[in-house]
All heavy atoms as a GROMACS GRO file, in nm:
protein
  601
    1ARG      N    1  -1.524   3.247  -1.343
    1ARG     CA    2  -1.511   3.104  -1.364
    1ARG      C    3  -1.367   3.070  -1.396
    1ARG      O    4  -1.333   3.039  -1.508
    1ARG     CB    5  -1.602   3.060  -1.477
    1ARG     CG    6  -1.746   3.082  -1.448
    1ARG     CD    7  -1.828   3.026  -1.559
    1ARG     NE    8  -1.967   3.041  -1.528
    1ARG     CZ    9  -2.060   2.965  -1.575
    1ARG    NH1   10  -2.032   2.870  -1.658
    1ARG    NH2   11  -2.185   2.985  -1.541
    2LYS      N   12  -1.283   3.074  -1.296
    2LYS     CA   13  -1.141   3.062  -1.322
    2LYS      C   14  -1.098   2.924  -1.372
    2LYS      O   15  -0.991   2.910  -1.426
    2LYS     CB   16  -1.060   3.102  -1.201
    2LYS     CG   17  -1.075   3.013  -1.080
    2LYS     CD   18  -0.990   3.066  -0.968
    2LYS     CE   19  -0.999   2.978  -0.847
    2LYS     NZ   20  -0.917   3.026  -0.739
    3TRP      N   21  -1.179   2.820  -1.356
    3TRP     CA   22  -1.138   2.686  -1.401
    3TRP      C   23  -1.203   2.646  -1.533
    3TRP      O   24  -1.194   2.534  -1.575
    3TRP     CB   25  -1.171   2.582  -1.295
    3TRP     CG   26  -1.100   2.608  -1.167
    3TRP    CD1   27  -1.158   2.637  -1.047
    3TRP    CD2   28  -0.960   2.611  -1.144
    3TRP    NE1   29  -1.063   2.658  -0.952
    3TRP    CE2   30  -0.940   2.642  -1.009
    3TRP    CE3   31  -0.848   2.593  -1.224
    3TRP    CZ2   32  -0.814   2.654  -0.952
    3TRP    CZ3   33  -0.723   2.604  -1.167
    3TRP    CH2   34  -0.708   2.634  -1.034
    4HIS      N   35  -1.271   2.738  -1.601
    4HIS     CA   36  -1.340   2.702  -1.724
    4HIS      C   37  -1.285   2.770  -1.848
    4HIS      O   38  -1.352   2.778  -1.948
    4HIS     CB   39  -1.490   2.734  -1.709
    4HIS     CG   40  -1.554   2.654  -1.602
    4HIS    ND1   41  -1.579   2.520  -1.614
    4HIS    CD2   42  -1.595   2.690  -1.478
    4HIS    CE1   43  -1.634   2.476  -1.501
    4HIS    NE2   44  -1.645   2.577  -1.418
    5ARG      N   45  -1.163   2.818  -1.843
    5ARG     CA   46  -1.103   2.880  -1.961
    5ARG      C   47  -1.052   2.773  -2.056
    5ARG      O   48  -1.000   2.672  -2.014
    5ARG     CB   49  -0.985   2.968  -1.921
    5ARG     CG   50  -1.026   3.087  -1.840
    5ARG     CD   51  -0.904   3.174  -1.814
    5ARG     NE   52  -0.940   3.276  -1.719
    5ARG     CZ   53  -0.872   3.303  -1.610
    5ARG    NH1   54  -0.763   3.236  -1.582
    5ARG    NH2   55  -0.912   3.398  -1.530
    6GLY      N   56  -1.065   2.800  -2.183
    6GLY     CA   57  -1.012   2.709  -2.283
    6GLY      C   58  -0.873   2.752  -2.325
    6GLY      O   59  -0.826   2.859  -2.288
    7PRO      N   60  -0.801   2.669  -2.401
    7PRO     CA   61  -0.668   2.706  -2.447
    7PRO      C   62  -0.671   2.839  -2.522
    7PRO      O   63  -0.760   2.866  -2.601
    7PRO     CB   64  -0.631   2.592  -2.540
    7PRO     CG   65  -0.715   2.476  -2.495
    7PRO     CD   66  -0.843   2.538  -2.445
    8GLY      N   67  -0.574   2.924  -2.490
    8GLY     CA   68  -0.564   3.053  -2.557
    8GLY      C   69  -0.654   3.160  -2.500
    8GLY      O   70  -0.650   3.274  -2.544
    9GLN      N   71  -0.736   3.129  -2.401
    9GLN     CA   72  -0.828   3.227  -2.344
    9GLN      C   73  -0.784   3.276  -2.207
    9GLN      O   74  -0.849   3.359  -2.148
    9GLN     CB   75  -0.969   3.168  -2.333
    9GLN     CG   76  -1.029   3.134  -2.466
    9GLN     CD   77  -1.163   3.065  -2.450
    9GLN    OE1   78  -1.200   3.022  -2.341
    9GLN    NE2   79  -1.236   3.055  -2.558
   10GLY      N   80  -0.674   3.224  -2.157
   10GLY     CA   81  -0.627   3.263  -2.025
   10GLY      C   82  -0.518   3.368  -2.032
   10GLY      O   83  -0.503   3.438  -2.131
   11ALA      N   84  -0.443   3.378  -1.926
   11ALA     CA   85  -0.333   3.474  -1.920
   11ALA      C   86  -0.222   3.433  -2.016
   11ALA      O   87  -0.208   3.316  -2.051
   11ALA     CB   88  -0.279   3.478  -1.776
   12SER      N   89  -0.141   3.531  -2.060
   12SER     CA   90  -0.034   3.500  -2.153
   12SER      C   91   0.079   3.425  -2.084
   12SER      O   92   0.153   3.352  -2.148
   12SER     CB   93   0.018   3.628  -2.218
   12SER     OG   94   0.066   3.717  -2.118
   13GLU      N   95   0.095   3.443  -1.954
   13GLU     CA   96   0.197   3.371  -1.878
   13GLU      C   97   0.130   3.291  -1.767
   13GLU      O   98   0.027   3.331  -1.716
   13GLU     CB   99   0.296   3.468  -1.816
   13GLU     CG  100   0.385   3.537  -1.916
   13GLU     CD  101   0.493   3.618  -1.847
   13GLU    OE1  102   0.534   3.581  -1.735
   13GLU    OE2  103   0.534   3.718  -1.905
   14CYS      N  104   0.190   3.181  -1.733
   14CYS     CA  105   0.134   3.097  -1.626
   14CYS      C  106   0.156   3.165  -1.491
   14CYS      O  107   0.263   3.218  -1.464
   14CYS     CB  108   0.202   2.961  -1.625
   14CYS     SG  109   0.173   2.868  -1.776
   15SER      N  110   0.054   3.161  -1.408
   15SER     CA  111   0.065   3.218  -1.274
   15SER      C  112   0.098   3.112  -1.170
   15SER      O  113   0.110   3.142  -1.052
   15SER     CB  114  -0.065   3.289  -1.236
   15SER     OG  115  -0.172   3.196  -1.234
   16SER      N  116   0.112   2.987  -1.216
   16SER     CA  117   0.142   2.876  -1.126
   16SER      C  118   0.250   2.786  -1.185
   16SER      O  119   0.272   2.785  -1.305
   16SER     CB  120   0.017   2.790  -1.102
   16SER     OG  121  -0.084   2.866  -1.043
   17GLN      N  122   0.312   2.710  -1.097
   17GLN     CA  123   0.406   2.607  -1.138
   17GLN      C  124   0.347   2.475  -1.092
   17GLN      O  125   0.300   2.463  -0.980
   17GLN     CB  126   0.542   2.629  -1.071
   17GLN     CG  127   0.645   2.526  -1.107
   17GLN     CD  128   0.694   2.540  -1.249
   17GLN    OE1  129   0.727   2.648  -1.293
   17GLN    NE2  130   0.699   2.431  -1.321
   18PHE      N  131   0.345   2.377  -1.180
   18PHE     CA  132   0.292   2.246  -1.145
   18PHE      C  133   0.407   2.149  -1.122
   18PHE      O  134   0.496   2.136  -1.207
   18PHE     CB  135   0.200   2.194  -1.256
   18PHE     CG  136   0.069   2.266  -1.262
   18PHE    CD1  137   0.057   2.387  -1.330
   18PHE    CD2  138  -0.042   2.216  -1.197
   18PHE    CE1  139  -0.063   2.456  -1.334
   18PHE    CE2  140  -0.163   2.284  -1.200
   18PHE     CZ  141  -0.173   2.403  -1.269
   19LEU      N  142   0.408   2.085  -1.006
   19LEU     CA  143   0.510   1.986  -0.974
   19LEU      C  144   0.486   1.862  -1.059
   19LEU      O  145   0.372   1.823  -1.084
   19LEU     CB  146   0.506   1.949  -0.826
   19LEU     CG  147   0.514   2.066  -0.727
   19LEU    CD1  148   0.496   2.014  -0.585
   19LEU    CD2  149   0.645   2.139  -0.741
   20THR      N  150   0.594   1.798  -1.104
   20THR     CA  151   0.579   1.679  -1.187
   20THR      C  152   0.552   1.554  -1.104
   20THR      O  153   0.493   1.459  -1.153
   20THR     CB  154   0.705   1.655  -1.273
   20THR    OG1  155   0.820   1.651  -1.189
   20THR    CG2  156   0.720   1.767  -1.375
   21ASP      N  157   0.593   1.555  -0.979
   21ASP     CA  158   0.571   1.442  -0.888
   21ASP      C  159   0.504   1.493  -0.762
   21ASP      O  160   0.532   1.604  -0.716
   21ASP     CB  161   0.703   1.374  -0.851
   21ASP     CG  162   0.771   1.313  -0.971
   21ASP    OD1  163   0.703   1.241  -1.047
   21ASP    OD2  164   0.893   1.336  -0.990
   22PRO      N  165   0.417   1.411  -0.703
   22PRO     CA  166   0.352   1.455  -0.579
   22PRO      C  167   0.453   1.463  -0.465
   22PRO      O  168   0.550   1.387  -0.462
   22PRO     CB  169   0.249   1.346  -0.552
   22PRO     CG  170   0.300   1.226  -0.622
   22PRO     CD  171   0.375   1.277  -0.742
   23PRO      N  172   0.434   1.556  -0.372
   23PRO     CA  173   0.518   1.557  -0.252
   23PRO      C  174   0.505   1.421  -0.181
   23PRO      O  175   0.398   1.361  -0.180
   23PRO     CB  176   0.458   1.668  -0.166
   23PRO     CG  177   0.382   1.754  -0.261
   23PRO     CD  178   0.334   1.662  -0.370
   24GLU      N  179   0.613   1.375  -0.125
   24GLU     CA  180   0.616   1.242  -0.062
   24GLU      C  181   0.507   1.226   0.043
   24GLU      O  182   0.443   1.123   0.052
   24GLU     CB  183   0.754   1.219   0.001
   24GLU     CG  184   0.776   1.078   0.051
   24GLU     CD  185   0.918   1.059   0.099
   24GLU    OE1  186   1.011   1.076   0.018
   24GLU    OE2  187   0.934   1.026   0.218
   25TRP      N  188   0.482   1.330   0.122
   25TRP     CA  189   0.382   1.322   0.228
   25TRP      C  190   0.239   1.312   0.175
   25TRP      O  191   0.148   1.274   0.246
   25TRP     CB  192   0.394   1.441   0.323
   25TRP     CG  193   0.385   1.574   0.254
   25TRP    CD1  194   0.489   1.648   0.207
   25TRP    CD2  195   0.266   1.646   0.221
   25TRP    NE1  196   0.441   1.763   0.147
   25TRP    CE2  197   0.305   1.764   0.155
   25TRP    CE3  198   0.130   1.624   0.242
   25TRP    CZ2  199   0.215   1.860   0.110
   25TRP    CZ3  200   0.040   1.718   0.197
   25TRP    CH2  201   0.082   1.834   0.132
   26LEU      N  202   0.220   1.345   0.048
   26LEU     CA  203   0.086   1.345  -0.011
   26LEU      C  204   0.051   1.211  -0.076
   26LEU      O  205  -0.066   1.182  -0.099
   26LEU     CB  206   0.076   1.458  -0.114
   26LEU     CG  207  -0.060   1.492  -0.170
   26LEU    CD1  208  -0.158   1.526  -0.058
   26LEU    CD2  209  -0.048   1.608  -0.266
   27GLU      N  210   0.150   1.128  -0.104
   27GLU     CA  211   0.127   1.002  -0.175
   27GLU      C  212   0.031   0.908  -0.102
   27GLU      O  213  -0.041   0.833  -0.164
   27GLU     CB  214   0.260   0.933  -0.204
   27GLU     CG  215   0.342   1.006  -0.308
   27GLU     CD  216   0.474   0.939  -0.336
   27GLU    OE1  217   0.507   0.839  -0.270
   27GLU    OE2  218   0.546   0.989  -0.425
   28ASP      N  219   0.031   0.913   0.031
   28ASP     CA  220  -0.056   0.824   0.109
   28ASP      C  221  -0.187   0.890   0.151
   28ASP      O  222  -0.265   0.832   0.224
   28ASP     CB  223   0.018   0.775   0.233
   28ASP     CG  224   0.137   0.688   0.198
   28ASP    OD1  225   0.132   0.620   0.093
   28ASP    OD2  226   0.235   0.688   0.274
   29SER      N  227  -0.211   1.011   0.104
   29SER     CA  228  -0.332   1.085   0.142
   29SER      C  229  -0.456   1.021   0.079
   29SER      O  230  -0.454   0.975  -0.034
   29SER     CB  231  -0.321   1.230   0.096
   29SER     OG  232  -0.442   1.298   0.122
   30GLU      N  233  -0.564   1.020   0.154
   30GLU     CA  234  -0.691   0.970   0.102
   30GLU      C  235  -0.777   1.083   0.047
   30GLU      O  236  -0.885   1.058  -0.005
   30GLU     CB  237  -0.764   0.894   0.212
   30GLU     CG  238  -0.693   0.766   0.251
   30GLU     CD  239  -0.768   0.687   0.356
   30GLU    OE1  240  -0.886   0.718   0.383
   30GLU    OE2  241  -0.709   0.594   0.411
   31GLN      N  242  -0.730   1.208   0.056
   31GLN     CA  243  -0.803   1.322   0.003
   31GLN      C  244  -0.786   1.329  -0.149
   31GLN      O  245  -0.675   1.312  -0.199
   31GLN     CB  246  -0.754   1.452   0.064
   31GLN     CG  247  -0.785   1.469   0.210
   31GLN     CD  248  -0.734   1.603   0.259
   31GLN    OE1  249  -0.620   1.641   0.234
   31GLN    NE2  250  -0.821   1.675   0.328
   32ALA      N  251  -0.894   1.357  -0.221
   32ALA     CA  252  -0.887   1.370  -0.367
   32ALA      C  253  -0.836   1.508  -0.407
   32ALA      O  254  -0.781   1.524  -0.515
   32ALA     CB  255  -1.024   1.346  -0.429
   33GLN      N  256  -0.856   1.608  -0.320
   33GLN     CA  257  -0.809   1.743  -0.349
   33GLN      C  258  -0.793   1.818  -0.218
   33GLN      O  259  -0.846   1.778  -0.116
   33GLN     CB  260  -0.906   1.817  -0.440
   33GLN     CG  261  -1.045   1.831  -0.384
   33GLN     CD  262  -1.142   1.887  -0.487
   33GLN    OE1  263  -1.118   1.879  -0.606
   33GLN    NE2  264  -1.250   1.945  -0.440
   34GLY      N  265  -0.716   1.927  -0.223
   34GLY     CA  266  -0.695   2.005  -0.103
   34GLY      C  267  -0.595   2.116  -0.127
   34GLY      O  268  -0.560   2.148  -0.240
   35LYS      N  269  -0.548   2.176  -0.018
   35LYS     CA  270  -0.456   2.288  -0.025
   35LYS      C  271  -0.314   2.242   0.004
   35LYS      O  272  -0.293   2.150   0.082
   35LYS     CB  273  -0.494   2.394   0.079
   35LYS     CG  274  -0.630   2.455   0.056
   35LYS     CD  275  -0.663   2.553   0.166
   35LYS     CE  276  -0.804   2.608   0.148
   35LYS     NZ  277  -0.840   2.700   0.256
   36LEU      N  278  -0.217   2.308  -0.060
   36LEU     CA  279  -0.076   2.290  -0.027
   36LEU      C  280  -0.038   2.409   0.060
   36LEU      O  281  -0.061   2.524   0.022
   36LEU     CB  282   0.010   2.288  -0.153
   36LEU     CG  283  -0.010   2.172  -0.248
   36LEU    CD1  284   0.081   2.188  -0.370
   36LEU    CD2  285   0.018   2.039  -0.180
   37ALA      N  286   0.015   2.382   0.178
   37ALA     CA  287   0.046   2.490   0.272
   37ALA      C  288   0.189   2.478   0.323
   37ALA      O  289   0.245   2.368   0.332
   37ALA     CB  290  -0.051   2.488   0.389
   38CYS      N  291   0.245   2.591   0.358
   38CYS     CA  292   0.377   2.600   0.420
   38CYS      C  293   0.365   2.552   0.565
   38CYS      O  294   0.256   2.551   0.621
   38CYS     CB  295   0.424   2.745   0.414
   38CYS     SG  296   0.583   2.774   0.494
   39SER      N  297   0.479   2.517   0.625
   39SER     CA  298   0.476   2.476   0.766
   39SER      C  299   0.430   2.591   0.856
   39SER      O  300   0.382   2.567   0.967
   39SER     CB  301   0.613   2.426   0.809
   39SER     OG  302   0.710   2.527   0.790
   40CYS      N  303   0.438   2.717   0.808
   40CYS     CA  304   0.391   2.832   0.887
   40CYS      C  305   0.240   2.851   0.874
   40CYS      O  306   0.181   2.935   0.940
   40CYS     CB  307   0.462   2.959   0.843
   40CYS     SG  308   0.414   3.020   0.681
   41GLY      N  309   0.176   2.774   0.784
   41GLY     CA  310   0.032   2.782   0.766
   41GLY      C  311  -0.013   2.861   0.645
   41GLY      O  312  -0.131   2.861   0.612
   42ALA      N  313   0.079   2.929   0.576
   42ALA     CA  314   0.043   3.007   0.457
   42ALA      C  315   0.007   2.914   0.341
   42ALA      O  316   0.076   2.816   0.316
   42ALA     CB  317   0.158   3.098   0.417
   43LYS      N  318  -0.102   2.946   0.272
   43LYS     CA  319  -0.144   2.866   0.157
   43LYS      C  320  -0.051   2.894   0.039
   43LYS      O  321  -0.028   3.009   0.003
   43LYS     CB  322  -0.288   2.899   0.118
   43LYS     CG  323  -0.336   2.815   0.001
   43LYS     CD  324  -0.477   2.849  -0.039
   43LYS     CE  325  -0.513   2.771  -0.166
   43LYS     NZ  326  -0.637   2.814  -0.225
   44LEU      N  327   0.004   2.787  -0.018
   44LEU     CA  328   0.096   2.800  -0.132
   44LEU      C  329   0.031   2.759  -0.263
   44LEU      O  330   0.076   2.798  -0.370
   44LEU     CB  331   0.220   2.714  -0.110
   44LEU     CG  332   0.305   2.748   0.012
   44LEU    CD1  333   0.420   2.651   0.024
   44LEU    CD2  334   0.354   2.890   0.004
   45GLY      N  335  -0.071   2.677  -0.257
   45GLY     CA  336  -0.134   2.628  -0.379
   45GLY      C  337  -0.237   2.522  -0.348
   45GLY      O  338  -0.297   2.523  -0.241
   46ALA      N  339  -0.254   2.430  -0.442
   46ALA     CA  340  -0.357   2.328  -0.428
   46ALA      C  341  -0.312   2.200  -0.496
   46ALA      O  342  -0.218   2.199  -0.576
   46ALA     CB  343  -0.487   2.377  -0.491
   47PHE      N  344  -0.381   2.092  -0.462
   47PHE     CA  345  -0.358   1.966  -0.531
   47PHE      C  346  -0.492   1.903  -0.564
   47PHE      O  347  -0.592   1.926  -0.499
   47PHE     CB  348  -0.271   1.871  -0.449
   47PHE     CG  349  -0.342   1.809  -0.330
   47PHE    CD1  350  -0.408   1.688  -0.342
   47PHE    CD2  351  -0.342   1.872  -0.207
   47PHE    CE1  352  -0.473   1.632  -0.234
   47PHE    CE2  353  -0.406   1.816  -0.098
   47PHE     CZ  354  -0.473   1.696  -0.112
   48SER      N  355  -0.492   1.826  -0.671
   48SER     CA  356  -0.610   1.749  -0.708
   48SER      C  357  -0.565   1.630  -0.790
   48SER      O  358  -0.496   1.645  -0.891
   48SER     CB  359  -0.707   1.834  -0.791
   48SER     OG  360  -0.812   1.752  -0.839
   49TRP      N  361  -0.603   1.512  -0.746
   49TRP     CA  362  -0.570   1.390  -0.821
   49TRP      C  363  -0.650   1.383  -0.950
   49TRP      O  364  -0.616   1.310  -1.041
   49TRP     CB  365  -0.595   1.266  -0.735
   49TRP     CG  366  -0.499   1.259  -0.618
   49TRP    CD1  367  -0.526   1.293  -0.489
   49TRP    CD2  368  -0.362   1.219  -0.622
   49TRP    NE1  369  -0.413   1.276  -0.413
   49TRP    CE2  370  -0.312   1.230  -0.491
   49TRP    CE3  371  -0.277   1.175  -0.724
   49TRP    CZ2  372  -0.181   1.198  -0.459
   49TRP    CZ3  373  -0.146   1.143  -0.691
   49TRP    CH2  374  -0.099   1.154  -0.559
   50HIS      N  375  -0.757   1.464  -0.961
   50HIS     CA  376  -0.841   1.467  -1.082
   50HIS      C  377  -0.795   1.572  -1.181
   50HIS      O  378  -0.842   1.575  -1.294
   50HIS     CB  379  -0.987   1.494  -1.044
   50HIS     CG  380  -1.041   1.394  -0.946
   50HIS    ND1  381  -1.061   1.263  -0.978
   50HIS    CD2  382  -1.075   1.408  -0.817
   50HIS    CE1  383  -1.106   1.199  -0.871
   50HIS    NE2  384  -1.117   1.285  -0.772
   51GLY      N  385  -0.705   1.663  -1.140
   51GLY     CA  386  -0.650   1.763  -1.228
   51GLY      C  387  -0.698   1.904  -1.198
   51GLY      O  388  -0.802   1.924  -1.136
   52LEU      N  389  -0.616   2.001  -1.240
   52LEU     CA  390  -0.647   2.144  -1.227
   52LEU      C  391  -0.607   2.214  -1.356
   52LEU      O  392  -0.520   2.168  -1.428
   52LEU     CB  393  -0.568   2.206  -1.111
   52LEU     CG  394  -0.602   2.159  -0.970
   52LEU    CD1  395  -0.501   2.214  -0.870
   52LEU    CD2  396  -0.742   2.204  -0.932
   53GLN      N  397  -0.670   2.327  -1.380
   53GLN     CA  398  -0.638   2.405  -1.499
   53GLN      C  399  -0.556   2.527  -1.460
   53GLN      O  400  -0.588   2.598  -1.365
   53GLN     CB  401  -0.766   2.450  -1.569
   53GLN     CG  402  -0.742   2.511  -1.704
   53GLN     CD  403  -0.870   2.542  -1.777
   53GLN    OE1  404  -0.976   2.557  -1.716
   53GLN    NE2  405  -0.864   2.549  -1.908
   54CYS      N  406  -0.449   2.552  -1.535
   54CYS     CA  407  -0.363   2.667  -1.514
   54CYS      C  408  -0.430   2.793  -1.569
   54CYS      O  409  -0.522   2.786  -1.650
   54CYS     CB  410  -0.229   2.642  -1.586
   54CYS     SG  411  -0.108   2.774  -1.563
   55SER      N  412  -0.380   2.909  -1.529
   55SER     CA  413  -0.434   3.035  -1.579
   55SER      C  414  -0.415   3.051  -1.730
   55SER      O  415  -0.488   3.125  -1.794
   55SER     CB  416  -0.368   3.153  -1.507
   55SER     OG  417  -0.229   3.153  -1.531
   56CYS      N  418  -0.319   2.977  -1.789
   56CYS     CA  419  -0.296   2.985  -1.933
   56CYS      C  420  -0.392   2.897  -2.011
   56CYS      O  421  -0.396   2.900  -2.133
   56CYS     CB  422  -0.152   2.948  -1.966
   56CYS     SG  423  -0.115   2.772  -1.948
   57GLY      N  424  -0.469   2.813  -1.941
   57GLY     CA  425  -0.566   2.726  -2.006
   57GLY      C  426  -0.526   2.580  -2.011
   57GLY      O  427  -0.607   2.495  -2.040
   58ALA      N  428  -0.398   2.550  -1.984
   58ALA     CA  429  -0.349   2.412  -1.989
   58ALA      C  430  -0.396   2.334  -1.866
   58ALA      O  431  -0.409   2.391  -1.757
   58ALA     CB  432  -0.198   2.410  -1.997
   59TRP      N  433  -0.421   2.205  -1.885
   59TRP     CA  434  -0.461   2.117  -1.776
   59TRP      C  435  -0.345   2.032  -1.731
   59TRP      O  436  -0.261   1.993  -1.811
   59TRP     CB  437  -0.575   2.026  -1.821
   59TRP     CG  438  -0.708   2.092  -1.817
   59TRP    CD1  439  -0.767   2.164  -1.916
   59TRP    CD2  440  -0.799   2.093  -1.708
   59TRP    NE1  441  -0.889   2.211  -1.875
   59TRP    CE2  442  -0.912   2.169  -1.747
   59TRP    CE3  443  -0.796   2.039  -1.579
   59TRP    CZ2  444  -1.020   2.190  -1.662
   59TRP    CZ3  445  -0.905   2.061  -1.496
   59TRP    CH2  446  -1.015   2.135  -1.538
   60SER      N  447  -0.340   2.002  -1.603
   60SER     CA  448  -0.242   1.910  -1.546
   60SER      C  449  -0.319   1.808  -1.463
   60SER      O  450  -0.403   1.844  -1.382
   60SER     CB  451  -0.144   1.986  -1.458
   60SER     OG  452  -0.047   1.899  -1.405
   61CYS      N  453  -0.292   1.681  -1.487
   61CYS     CA  454  -0.364   1.575  -1.415
   61CYS      C  455  -0.270   1.457  -1.389
   61CYS      O  456  -0.214   1.404  -1.484
   61CYS     CB  457  -0.483   1.529  -1.498
   61CYS     SG  458  -0.586   1.410  -1.410
   62PRO      N  459  -0.250   1.419  -1.266
   62PRO     CA  460  -0.291   1.485  -1.142
   62PRO      C  461  -0.218   1.619  -1.130
   62PRO      O  462  -0.119   1.642  -1.199
   62PRO     CB  463  -0.250   1.388  -1.033
   62PRO     CG  464  -0.136   1.312  -1.090
   62PRO     CD  465  -0.165   1.302  -1.239
   63ALA      N  466  -0.266   1.705  -1.043
   63ALA     CA  467  -0.211   1.841  -1.033
   63ALA      C  468  -0.162   1.871  -0.892
   63ALA      O  469  -0.233   1.846  -0.795
   63ALA     CB  470  -0.317   1.942  -1.074
   64PHE      N  471  -0.042   1.926  -0.886
   64PHE     CA  472   0.019   1.973  -0.762
   64PHE      C  473   0.068   2.114  -0.793
   64PHE      O  474   0.178   2.134  -0.843
   64PHE     CB  475   0.131   1.880  -0.718
   64PHE     CG  476   0.088   1.737  -0.721
   64PHE    CD1  477   0.120   1.655  -0.828
   64PHE    CD2  478   0.009   1.685  -0.620
   64PHE    CE1  479   0.076   1.524  -0.834
   64PHE    CE2  480  -0.036   1.554  -0.625
   64PHE     CZ  481  -0.002   1.474  -0.732
   65GLN      N  482  -0.018   2.212  -0.769
   65GLN     CA  483  -0.002   2.349  -0.817
   65GLN      C  484   0.053   2.440  -0.708
   65GLN      O  485  -0.002   2.448  -0.599
   65GLN     CB  486  -0.137   2.400  -0.864
   65GLN     CG  487  -0.141   2.543  -0.906
   65GLN     CD  488  -0.283   2.591  -0.928
   65GLN    OE1  489  -0.373   2.552  -0.855
   65GLN    NE2  490  -0.303   2.674  -1.028
   66VAL      N  491   0.162   2.512  -0.740
   66VAL     CA  492   0.217   2.613  -0.650
   66VAL      C  493   0.196   2.748  -0.718
   66VAL      O  494   0.240   2.769  -0.832
   66VAL     CB  495   0.368   2.589  -0.625
   66VAL    CG1  496   0.426   2.700  -0.540
   66VAL    CG2  497   0.388   2.453  -0.558
   67VAL      N  498   0.127   2.839  -0.651
   67VAL     CA  499   0.100   2.972  -0.705
   67VAL      C  500   0.227   3.056  -0.692
   67VAL      O  501   0.278   3.076  -0.582
   67VAL     CB  502  -0.019   3.039  -0.632
   67VAL    CG1  503  -0.046   3.177  -0.687
   67VAL    CG2  504  -0.143   2.951  -0.642
   68LEU      N  505   0.279   3.104  -0.805
   68LEU     CA  506   0.408   3.174  -0.806
   68LEU      C  507   0.408   3.301  -0.722
   68LEU      O  508   0.511   3.337  -0.664
   68LEU     CB  509   0.448   3.205  -0.951
   68LEU     CG  510   0.477   3.082  -1.036
   68LEU    CD1  511   0.508   3.124  -1.180
   68LEU    CD2  512   0.591   3.000  -0.979
   69SER      N  513   0.297   3.369  -0.711
   69SER     CA  514   0.292   3.493  -0.631
   69SER      C  515   0.302   3.465  -0.481
   69SER      O  516   0.320   3.558  -0.403
   69SER     CB  517   0.163   3.570  -0.661
   69SER     OG  518   0.050   3.495  -0.621
   70ARG      N  519   0.293   3.339  -0.441
   70ARG     CA  520   0.298   3.304  -0.299
   70ARG      C  521   0.433   3.252  -0.254
   70ARG      O  522   0.450   3.218  -0.137
   70ARG     CB  523   0.191   3.201  -0.268
   70ARG     CG  524   0.053   3.249  -0.305
   70ARG     CD  525  -0.045   3.200  -0.208
   70ARG     NE  526  -0.176   3.253  -0.242
   70ARG     CZ  527  -0.256   3.303  -0.153
   70ARG    NH1  528  -0.219   3.308  -0.028
   70ARG    NH2  529  -0.373   3.347  -0.188
   71VAL      N  530   0.528   3.243  -0.346
   71VAL     CA  531   0.662   3.193  -0.312
   71VAL      C  532   0.768   3.289  -0.365
   71VAL      O  533   0.744   3.364  -0.459
   71VAL     CB  534   0.687   3.051  -0.368
   71VAL    CG1  535   0.594   2.950  -0.303
   71VAL    CG2  536   0.674   3.048  -0.518
   72ASP      N  537   0.886   3.285  -0.305
   72ASP     CA  538   0.999   3.363  -0.354
   72ASP      C  539   1.069   3.285  -0.463
   72ASP      O  540   1.088   3.163  -0.451
   72ASP     CB  541   1.099   3.392  -0.241
   72ASP     CG  542   1.041   3.483  -0.134
   72ASP    OD1  543   0.954   3.565  -0.168
   72ASP    OD2  544   1.083   3.470  -0.018
   73ARG      N  545   1.108   3.353  -0.569
   73ARG     CA  546   1.175   3.288  -0.680
   73ARG      C  547   1.326   3.309  -0.665
   73ARG      O  548   1.372   3.419  -0.647
   73ARG     CB  549   1.128   3.347  -0.812
   73ARG     CG  550   1.200   3.289  -0.932
   73ARG     CD  551   1.144   3.343  -1.057
   73ARG     NE  552   1.059   3.238  -1.111
   73ARG     CZ  553   0.978   3.251  -1.212
   73ARG    NH1  554   0.966   3.366  -1.272
   73ARG    NH2  555   0.908   3.150  -1.255
   74HIS      N  556   1.400   3.198  -0.672
   74HIS     CA  557   1.547   3.200  -0.668
   74HIS      C  558   1.598   3.131  -0.793
   74HIS      O  559   1.552   3.020  -0.825
   74HIS     CB  560   1.600   3.129  -0.544
   74HIS     CG  561   1.568   3.200  -0.416
   74HIS    ND1  562   1.641   3.306  -0.371
   74HIS    CD2  563   1.468   3.182  -0.328
   74HIS    CE1  564   1.588   3.349  -0.259
   74HIS    NE2  565   1.483   3.277  -0.229
   75VAL      N  566   1.692   3.193  -0.860
   75VAL     CA  567   1.750   3.136  -0.981
   75VAL      C  568   1.872   3.053  -0.942
   75VAL      O  569   1.962   3.102  -0.872
   75VAL     CB  570   1.790   3.247  -1.081
   75VAL    CG1  571   1.856   3.186  -1.204
   75VAL    CG2  572   1.669   3.330  -1.118
   76LEU      N  573   1.873   2.928  -0.985
   76LEU     CA  574   1.988   2.841  -0.962
   76LEU      C  575   2.082   2.849  -1.080
   76LEU      O  576   2.039   2.838  -1.195
   76LEU     CB  577   1.944   2.695  -0.945
   76LEU     CG  578   1.872   2.661  -0.816
   76LEU    CD1  579   1.823   2.516  -0.821
   76LEU    CD2  580   1.965   2.679  -0.698
   77HIS      N  581   2.209   2.868  -1.051
   77HIS     CA  582   2.310   2.869  -1.157
   77HIS      C  583   2.387   2.739  -1.147
   77HIS      O  584   2.458   2.715  -1.049
   77HIS     CB  585   2.404   2.988  -1.141
   77HIS     CG  586   2.334   3.120  -1.155
   77HIS    ND1  587   2.297   3.171  -1.277
   77HIS    CD2  588   2.292   3.208  -1.062
   77HIS    CE1  589   2.236   3.287  -1.260
   77HIS    NE2  590   2.230   3.312  -1.129
   78VAL      N  591   2.369   2.653  -1.245
   78VAL     CA  592   2.433   2.522  -1.246
   78VAL      C  593   2.558   2.529  -1.330
   78VAL      O  594   2.557   2.580  -1.442
   78VAL     CB  595   2.336   2.414  -1.301
   78VAL    CG1  596   2.403   2.278  -1.303
   78VAL    CG2  597   2.209   2.412  -1.220
   79GLY      N  598   2.666   2.474  -1.277
   79GLY     CA  599   2.786   2.466  -1.359
   79GLY      C  600   2.904   2.530  -1.307
   79GLY      O  601   2.951   2.587  -1.231
   0.00000   0.00000   0.00000
């Protein structure tokens, strides 16, 4: 039951990153939930206007979730 964990009962680190704003192409969507995919077709995550729960137990609503194991991480050095 991956979406029914309470705070403190999930993983110690988040396995996903939640976008703070919806992707521009999604703003006009009539779908309440669905998958976020790369242009190559690979699934990157999910979205739900009703919210999703992270592996750490925190909720995000609305949710635009990118699974970290599905993307390459690059560190930006500002300055």
